[in-house]
Residue frames relative to the residue before (quaternion, step in Angstrom):
aa qw qx qy qz dx dy dz
M 1.0000 0.0000 0.0000 0.0000 0.00 0.00 0.00
V 0.4081 -0.7156 0.5296 0.2021 3.56 -0.92 0.93
V 0.1656 -0.7771 0.5978 0.1069 3.61 -0.79 0.94
V 0.2262 -0.8238 0.5127 0.0853 3.39 -0.46 1.35
N 0.3057 -0.7618 0.5553 0.1336 3.58 -0.80 1.14
T 0.0346 -0.8416 0.5390 0.0067 3.71 -0.37 1.05
T 0.2968 0.8105 -0.4683 0.1889 3.51 1.40 0.18
N 0.7559 0.3812 -0.1963 0.4947 3.64 0.83 -1.04
H 0.5814 0.5734 -0.4123 0.4041 3.77 1.08 -0.02
G 0.4550 -0.6150 0.5558 0.3254 3.54 -1.39 0.45
G 0.7972 -0.3483 0.2499 0.4250 3.39 -1.58 0.12
H 0.6936 0.4816 -0.2830 0.4549 3.71 0.71 -1.08
T 0.6798 0.5091 -0.2551 0.4622 3.48 0.89 -1.07
A 0.6650 0.5284 -0.2845 0.4446 3.49 0.96 -0.88
R 0.6280 0.5213 -0.3083 0.4887 3.44 1.13 -0.77
L 0.6464 0.5164 -0.3109 0.4678 3.54 0.96 -0.94
V 0.6268 0.5419 -0.3186 0.4604 3.68 0.96 -0.81
Q 0.6649 0.4959 -0.2880 0.4786 3.56 1.00 -0.84
A 0.6443 0.5457 -0.2972 0.4458 3.46 1.08 -0.83
L 0.5935 0.5963 -0.3404 0.4199 3.61 1.19 -0.66
V 0.7543 0.3153 -0.1780 0.5477 3.52 1.19 -0.67
A 0.3068 0.7637 -0.5147 0.2400 3.68 1.17 0.52
A 0.5890 -0.6049 0.3981 0.3586 3.62 -1.07 0.49
D 0.6442 0.5250 -0.2824 0.4792 3.58 1.27 -0.74
P 0.3512 -0.7370 0.4993 0.2902 3.76 -0.43 0.83
S 0.5928 0.5720 -0.3855 0.4158 3.62 1.08 -0.58
V 0.6353 0.5313 -0.3116 0.4658 3.53 1.08 -0.73
R 0.6642 0.4758 -0.2980 0.4936 3.55 1.05 -0.91
L 0.5916 0.5302 -0.4003 0.4569 3.67 0.95 -0.59
R 0.6801 0.4920 -0.3111 0.4457 3.64 0.67 -1.07
A 0.6223 0.5520 -0.3307 0.4458 3.56 1.07 -0.68
A 0.6539 0.5310 -0.2758 0.4630 3.41 0.98 -1.08
L 0.6167 0.5657 -0.2733 0.4744 3.53 1.07 -0.96
A 0.6732 0.4746 -0.2704 0.4985 3.54 0.91 -1.02
A 0.6336 0.5224 -0.3482 0.4521 3.65 0.91 -0.78
G 0.7435 0.3873 -0.2693 0.4740 3.59 0.92 -0.68
T 0.5664 0.5678 -0.4012 0.4426 3.60 1.11 -0.34
H 0.7690 0.1546 -0.0656 0.6168 3.59 1.00 -0.86
P 0.1584 -0.8419 0.5046 0.1077 3.65 0.27 1.17
D 0.0813 -0.7780 0.6228 -0.0173 3.59 -0.82 1.07
P 0.4317 -0.7160 0.5008 0.2240 3.69 -0.53 1.09
Q 0.6263 0.5408 -0.3625 0.4289 3.59 1.06 -0.64
L 0.6461 0.5442 -0.3220 0.4274 3.56 1.17 -0.36
V 0.3986 0.7531 -0.4646 0.2410 3.63 1.21 -0.20
D 0.6780 0.5108 -0.2861 0.4445 3.57 0.72 -0.98
T 0.6540 0.5015 -0.2848 0.4896 3.59 0.96 -1.15
L 0.7099 0.4347 -0.3331 0.4429 3.67 0.64 -0.92
V 0.6500 0.4782 -0.3600 0.4681 3.72 0.90 -0.62
D 0.6518 0.4956 -0.3512 0.4542 3.61 0.83 -0.70
R 0.6557 0.5096 -0.3348 0.4453 3.58 0.98 -0.71
C 0.5870 0.5865 -0.3648 0.4224 3.57 1.08 -0.72
A 0.6520 0.5627 -0.3135 0.4000 3.65 1.09 -0.73
V 0.7933 0.3243 -0.1031 0.5048 3.45 1.18 -0.69
E 0.5165 0.6766 -0.4058 0.3328 3.71 1.20 -0.44
P 0.3315 -0.7960 0.4827 0.1532 3.53 -0.59 1.12
D 0.6763 0.5108 -0.2654 0.4597 3.52 1.12 -0.65
F 0.4886 -0.6805 0.4640 0.2879 3.62 -0.85 1.08
F 0.7112 0.5080 -0.2763 0.3997 3.49 0.70 -1.10
V 0.6259 0.5410 -0.2958 0.4776 3.48 1.25 -0.76
R 0.6334 0.5000 -0.3229 0.4946 3.57 1.02 -0.94
D 0.6625 0.5334 -0.3347 0.4056 3.56 0.87 -0.74
M 0.6440 0.5087 -0.2786 0.4989 3.41 1.18 -0.86
L 0.6066 0.5520 -0.3379 0.4617 3.65 1.11 -0.68
T 0.6413 0.5200 -0.3159 0.4676 3.52 1.04 -0.85
W 0.6431 0.5017 -0.3386 0.4691 3.54 1.00 -0.88
A 0.6331 0.5500 -0.3351 0.4294 3.61 0.94 -0.78
L 0.6375 0.5194 -0.2876 0.4910 3.55 1.07 -0.78
C 0.6452 0.5209 -0.3166 0.4607 3.58 1.05 -0.77
R 0.6614 0.5277 -0.3178 0.4280 3.50 1.05 -0.59
L 0.5680 0.5675 -0.3786 0.4604 3.64 1.36 -0.28
P 0.6248 -0.5239 0.4138 0.4049 3.50 -1.25 0.41
A 0.5234 -0.6688 0.4139 0.3279 3.73 -0.80 0.96
E 0.6044 0.5713 -0.3509 0.4304 3.67 1.04 -0.59
I 0.6904 0.4155 -0.2919 0.5153 3.62 1.30 -0.42
A 0.7121 0.4791 -0.2571 0.4441 3.56 0.78 -1.08
V 0.6770 0.5510 -0.3226 0.3660 3.64 0.71 -1.07
P 0.7023 0.4682 -0.2979 0.4460 3.70 0.72 -0.95
T 0.6182 0.5171 -0.3366 0.4870 3.62 1.12 -0.68
L 0.6769 0.4803 -0.3053 0.4667 3.61 0.87 -0.85
M 0.6491 0.5082 -0.3350 0.4563 3.58 1.03 -0.63
D 0.6089 0.5316 -0.3670 0.4603 3.49 1.04 -0.57
E 0.6210 0.5654 -0.3351 0.4271 3.56 1.09 -0.81
L 0.5367 0.6466 -0.3900 0.3765 3.63 1.10 -0.54
G 0.6939 0.4746 -0.2802 0.4634 3.58 1.21 -0.44
S 0.4166 0.7495 -0.4314 0.2802 3.49 1.35 0.06
G 0.4494 -0.6828 0.4931 0.2979 3.54 -1.10 0.49
V 0.6202 0.5538 -0.3382 0.4408 3.54 1.38 -0.03
V 0.5203 -0.6972 0.4014 0.2867 3.51 -0.55 1.39
Q 0.6923 0.4627 -0.3032 0.4633 3.73 0.72 -1.06
A 0.5794 0.5844 -0.3898 0.4133 3.65 1.09 -0.65
R 0.7120 0.4579 -0.2588 0.4653 3.49 0.87 -1.03
S 0.6867 0.5070 -0.2891 0.4334 3.54 0.87 -0.90
Q 0.6958 0.4608 -0.2900 0.4685 3.53 0.86 -0.80
S 0.5966 0.5511 -0.3384 0.4752 3.58 1.12 -0.62
L 0.6677 0.4646 -0.3244 0.4828 3.48 0.84 -0.87
H 0.6186 0.5314 -0.3497 0.4612 3.67 0.92 -0.67
T 0.6709 0.4989 -0.3007 0.4588 3.55 0.91 -0.85
L 0.6761 0.4761 -0.3237 0.4597 3.56 0.90 -0.87
S 0.6316 0.4827 -0.3905 0.4643 3.65 1.00 -0.52
K 0.6043 0.4996 -0.3779 0.4923 3.75 0.97 -0.39
I 0.6533 0.5025 -0.3470 0.4476 3.70 0.85 -0.71
G 0.2031 -0.8327 0.4828 0.1794 3.49 1.07 -0.97
D 0.4509 0.6828 -0.4750 0.3238 3.59 1.03 0.49
R 0.3327 -0.8248 0.4198 0.1811 3.53 -0.36 1.28
Q 0.4285 0.6775 -0.4794 0.3572 3.58 1.22 0.30
A 0.6128 0.5619 -0.3018 0.4666 3.53 1.44 -0.37
W 0.3887 0.7780 -0.4399 0.2238 3.62 1.34 -0.41
S 0.7171 0.4490 -0.2844 0.4509 3.64 0.59 -1.02
A 0.6595 0.4932 -0.3156 0.4713 3.61 0.90 -0.84
V 0.6742 0.5065 -0.3150 0.4355 3.59 0.96 -0.65
T 0.7166 0.4552 -0.2943 0.4389 3.50 0.91 -0.92
A 0.4527 0.6737 -0.4166 0.4094 3.54 1.43 -0.22
L 0.7688 0.4315 -0.1686 0.4408 3.57 1.08 -0.76
V 0.4521 0.7407 -0.4302 0.2487 3.58 1.29 -0.09
H 0.7010 0.3953 -0.2413 0.5423 3.54 1.41 -0.31
D 0.2955 0.7829 -0.5158 0.1837 3.61 1.16 0.36
A 0.5665 -0.6559 0.3905 0.3106 3.49 -1.13 0.98
H 0.6540 0.4870 -0.3099 0.4890 3.58 1.14 -0.37
D 0.4508 -0.7188 0.4490 0.2802 3.60 -0.58 1.09
E 0.6711 0.4857 -0.3643 0.4254 3.67 0.84 -0.65
V 0.6261 0.4973 -0.3665 0.4757 3.65 0.99 -0.57
A 0.6227 0.5350 -0.3275 0.4677 3.62 0.95 -1.05
R 0.6633 0.5064 -0.3287 0.4422 3.69 0.71 -0.91
S 0.6782 0.4936 -0.2704 0.4726 3.54 0.92 -0.92
A 0.6344 0.5107 -0.3228 0.4822 3.60 1.08 -0.70
W 0.6321 0.5410 -0.3409 0.4378 3.56 0.96 -0.83
R 0.6798 0.4829 -0.2888 0.4705 3.56 0.86 -1.00
A 0.6804 0.4720 -0.2992 0.4741 3.66 0.89 -0.89
A 0.6275 0.5150 -0.3920 0.4328 3.63 0.86 -0.66
V 0.6580 0.5039 -0.3270 0.4541 3.62 0.78 -0.84
V 0.6125 0.5344 -0.3357 0.4760 3.65 0.98 -0.65
L 0.8190 0.3454 -0.1505 0.4327 3.54 0.76 -1.11
V 0.4199 0.7492 -0.4541 0.2368 3.52 1.32 -0.26
P 0.4266 -0.6932 0.5213 0.2563 3.68 -0.82 1.02
A 0.6190 -0.5571 0.4180 0.3631 3.54 -1.16 0.67
G 0.7648 0.2971 -0.2504 0.5139 3.60 -0.80 1.01
E 0.6805 0.5014 -0.2853 0.4518 3.61 1.22 -0.14
E 0.4280 0.7741 -0.3957 0.2470 3.43 1.40 -0.08
A 0.6467 0.5287 -0.2903 0.4668 3.47 1.08 -0.86
A 0.6605 0.5209 -0.2828 0.4608 3.61 1.05 -0.75
L 0.6440 0.5037 -0.2906 0.4970 3.41 1.21 -0.83
A 0.6066 0.5499 -0.3690 0.4398 3.63 1.03 -0.71
A 0.6637 0.4992 -0.3219 0.4546 3.51 0.92 -1.05
E 0.6435 0.5238 -0.3337 0.4475 3.64 0.87 -0.84
L 0.6939 0.4415 -0.2946 0.4867 3.63 0.78 -0.94
A 0.6383 0.5261 -0.3860 0.4084 3.67 0.82 -0.62
T 0.5376 0.6013 -0.4315 0.4040 3.69 1.03 -0.12
E 0.6613 0.4828 -0.2769 0.5030 3.55 1.33 -0.37
L 0.3747 0.7366 -0.4842 0.2873 3.59 1.18 0.20
G 0.7451 0.3417 -0.2456 0.5174 3.65 -0.77 0.86
R 0.5439 0.6516 -0.3970 0.3492 3.54 1.18 -0.25
G 0.8824 0.1994 -0.0828 0.4181 3.69 -1.09 0.58
D 0.6760 -0.4918 0.3755 0.4001 3.33 -1.35 -0.21
R 0.7661 -0.3989 0.1883 0.4674 3.66 -1.19 0.01
E 0.6376 0.5401 -0.3150 0.4501 3.54 1.05 -0.69
V 0.6625 0.4582 -0.3287 0.4932 3.60 0.95 -0.66
Q 0.6152 0.5245 -0.3542 0.4701 3.61 1.04 -0.81
L 0.6715 0.5143 -0.3117 0.4329 3.54 0.80 -0.88
S 0.5779 0.5507 -0.3559 0.4859 3.66 1.15 -0.76
L 0.7055 0.4822 -0.2920 0.4294 3.56 0.67 -1.04
S 0.6501 0.5153 -0.3055 0.4675 3.63 1.01 -0.87
R 0.6559 0.4790 -0.3497 0.4668 3.58 0.94 -0.68
A 0.6314 0.4852 -0.3658 0.4818 3.63 0.97 -0.62
L 0.6465 0.5211 -0.3406 0.4410 3.65 0.78 -0.69
V 0.6486 0.5030 -0.3019 0.4850 3.56 1.01 -0.98
G 0.6583 0.5128 -0.3479 0.4273 3.60 1.07 -0.61
L 0.5781 0.5401 -0.3893 0.4718 3.66 1.21 0.15
D 0.4765 -0.7181 0.4280 0.2720 3.54 1.18 0.13
E 0.8249 -0.2191 0.1432 0.5010 3.57 -1.05 -0.64
A 0.4734 0.6899 -0.4234 0.3473 3.62 1.19 -0.38
V 0.7139 0.5125 -0.2391 0.4130 3.44 1.05 -0.90
L 0.5373 0.6874 -0.3726 0.3162 3.64 1.20 -0.49
P 0.6516 0.4555 -0.3435 0.5000 3.71 0.79 -0.73
V 0.6606 0.5023 -0.3404 0.4421 3.64 0.87 -0.64
L 0.6625 0.4963 -0.2875 0.4817 3.58 1.06 -0.65
D 0.6069 0.5188 -0.3598 0.4828 3.49 1.11 -0.67
S 0.6511 0.5186 -0.3143 0.4564 3.55 0.89 -0.76
A 0.6473 0.5174 -0.3009 0.4719 3.64 0.95 -0.95
T 0.6878 0.4924 -0.3398 0.4110 3.61 0.86 -0.64
R 0.6340 0.4367 -0.3429 0.5383 3.55 1.32 0.25
S 0.3245 0.7555 -0.5100 0.2524 3.60 1.22 0.32
S 0.5451 -0.5969 0.4810 0.3394 3.57 -1.23 0.53
S 0.6776 0.4837 -0.2972 0.4675 3.63 1.18 -0.47
P 0.4819 -0.6721 0.4981 0.2605 3.61 -0.77 1.11
R 0.6443 0.5281 -0.3392 0.4371 3.62 0.91 -0.99
V 0.6990 0.4604 -0.3108 0.4504 3.61 0.86 -0.92
R 0.6187 0.5481 -0.3308 0.4554 3.53 1.02 -0.82
A 0.6582 0.5231 -0.3170 0.4389 3.58 0.91 -0.87
H 0.6804 0.4725 -0.2771 0.4869 3.51 1.00 -0.98
A 0.6394 0.5103 -0.3507 0.4559 3.65 0.85 -0.66
D 0.6928 0.4672 -0.3029 0.4582 3.50 0.96 -0.78
A 0.6139 0.5094 -0.3539 0.4882 3.68 1.10 -0.57
T 0.6202 0.5389 -0.3484 0.4512 3.58 1.06 -0.63
K 0.6367 0.5331 -0.3183 0.4573 3.55 1.01 -0.87
R 0.6426 0.5312 -0.3000 0.4636 3.49 1.07 -0.92
L 0.6649 0.4946 -0.3195 0.4596 3.55 1.04 -0.94
W 0.5482 0.5799 -0.3653 0.4793 3.70 1.22 -0.60
D 0.7239 0.4307 -0.2447 0.4802 3.60 0.82 -0.94
D 0.8034 0.1446 0.0037 0.5776 3.63 0.96 -1.03
P 0.1378 -0.8201 0.5447 0.1083 3.77 0.25 1.08
E 0.6386 0.5803 -0.3227 0.3890 3.63 1.05 -0.24
G 0.8659 -0.0597 0.0675 0.4921 3.34 0.85 -0.76
G 0.4534 0.7506 -0.4165 0.2399 3.61 1.26 0.11
F 0.6401 0.5900 -0.3382 0.3575 3.58 1.10 -0.86
V 0.6891 0.4753 -0.3211 0.4429 3.70 0.57 -0.94
L 0.6588 0.4967 -0.3217 0.4646 3.58 0.80 -1.05
S 0.6819 0.4848 -0.3401 0.4294 3.64 0.71 -0.84
L 0.6292 0.5300 -0.3369 0.4578 3.62 0.96 -0.79
E 0.6527 0.5258 -0.3137 0.4462 3.59 0.97 -0.72
V 0.6631 0.4898 -0.2731 0.4958 3.44 0.96 -1.02
A 0.6548 0.5102 -0.3142 0.4606 3.69 0.86 -0.87
K 0.6450 0.5385 -0.3257 0.4334 3.50 0.98 -0.93
R 0.6615 0.4968 -0.2855 0.4839 3.62 0.95 -0.98
A 0.6843 0.4827 -0.3319 0.4341 3.64 0.92 -0.82
S 0.7434 0.3920 -0.2582 0.4766 3.59 1.01 -0.55
V 0.3068 0.7287 -0.5502 0.2688 3.70 1.09 0.31
G 0.8131 0.2264 -0.2063 0.4951 3.53 -0.91 1.02
V 0.6389 0.4750 -0.3498 0.4938 3.61 1.21 0.12
S 0.3626 -0.7525 0.5128 0.1984 3.60 -0.58 1.13
D 0.4244 -0.6862 0.5394 0.2410 3.52 -1.18 0.82
D 0.4256 -0.6944 0.5042 0.2872 3.60 -0.90 0.75
């Protein structure tokens, strides 16, 4: 549970801070909306802390919007610090918010989490890395992300494929190499990603099913 310190807040801000931790999600949603409508740098820690524990998707999304409304020089360092949290949602939501802000000073901190052991954190890091990648670093990022091919269930694999496709043509040599992997699972995922690159609407699922059938009876290294 996050303990909110309201000592240094005025009356209106203190009430807003308390509303952000109210039991009713509709109250929390309105409070997050108010925080974004009238950005207050004093709220940055409260908003980031709340992102780590907020159970409602729509409230989390509004908290992210409120953080995006703050000056980047205030919000980004606080969000980067949160990437070292032991709380999975704290890392994941901070990555999501950093991707929305789009400040490239977070690039190194974001890429440090692309191999995170928790799927939700890794997925958020993949998306954020593609958004923040500096010009000229696309191929290097593609190679780094490609080491995660074959990871997780279909949803995790689709997230990685979408991130890779977001790197445009820089990803194609990496995928070509991965389709020659000794691992059937990696080959299938690489092939599915190539199909997604060719057909964003329907190539991924079809390719996974075809690849799965083709590799029946073949053990994964």
